C-alpha positions as MATLAB code, in Angstrom:
seq = 'MNKVANVVDKVVCALLVIFFALILLVGTAQIISRYFFSMPIVWADELSKYLFLWMVMIGAAYG';
ca = [
      95.035   91.092   87.226;
      98.347   91.141   89.038;
      99.592   88.168   87.034;
      98.768   89.901   83.758;
     100.618   93.029   84.874;
     103.679   90.954   85.806;
     103.673   89.213   82.425;
     103.348   92.539   80.597;
     106.198   93.987   82.682;
     108.461   91.063   81.824;
     107.634   91.257   78.117;
     108.242   95.007   77.995;
     111.547   94.678   79.861;
     112.660   91.880   77.545;
     111.701   93.969   74.514;
     113.706   96.927   75.800;
     116.733   94.718   76.405;
     116.435   93.250   72.903;
     116.202   96.716   71.342;
     119.245   97.909   73.290;
     121.234   94.825   72.302;
     120.294   95.303   68.645;
     121.386   98.958   68.753;
     124.684   97.886   70.264;
     125.236   95.117   67.709;
     124.277   97.227   64.702;
     126.443  100.111   65.891;
     129.414   97.842   66.449;
     128.945   96.216   63.042;
     128.746   99.655   61.439;
     131.986  100.778   63.094;
     133.830   97.607   62.125;
     132.491   97.697   58.577;
     133.296  101.367   58.070;
     136.775  101.553   59.544;
     138.223   98.123   58.853;
     136.614   97.264   55.525;
     135.848  100.795   54.206;
     132.346   99.623   53.308;
     129.684  101.232   55.517;
     126.386   99.474   56.096;
     123.799  101.750   54.518;
     120.815  100.803   56.679;
     122.598  100.657   60.048;
     122.079  104.295   60.983;
     118.377  104.234   60.119;
     117.789  101.015   62.055;
     119.582  102.408   65.102;
     117.474  105.563   65.004;
     114.198  103.650   64.763;
     115.176  101.175   67.479;
     116.201  104.034   69.759;
     112.927  105.837   69.078;
     110.865  102.749   69.907;
     113.009  102.062   72.965;
     112.395  105.589   74.284;
     108.654  105.468   73.628;
     108.169  102.011   75.183;
     110.472  102.917   78.089;
     108.545  106.130   78.768;
     105.270  104.243   78.780;
     106.772  101.596   81.045;
     108.119  104.240   83.441;
];
């Protein structure tokens, strides 16, 4: 049972890191697109909100 818990912990931590990295990348792309090219990415804000929501919920369950 301990091995299963360790695997689940590693998967959850990796998922949280991936979500955080995606939020960072999408946010950076949105800033670059909006200010340098004057063409905002329409879906970037929504994706960031949903990723943040899932990150909070999974992180709260993990904690």
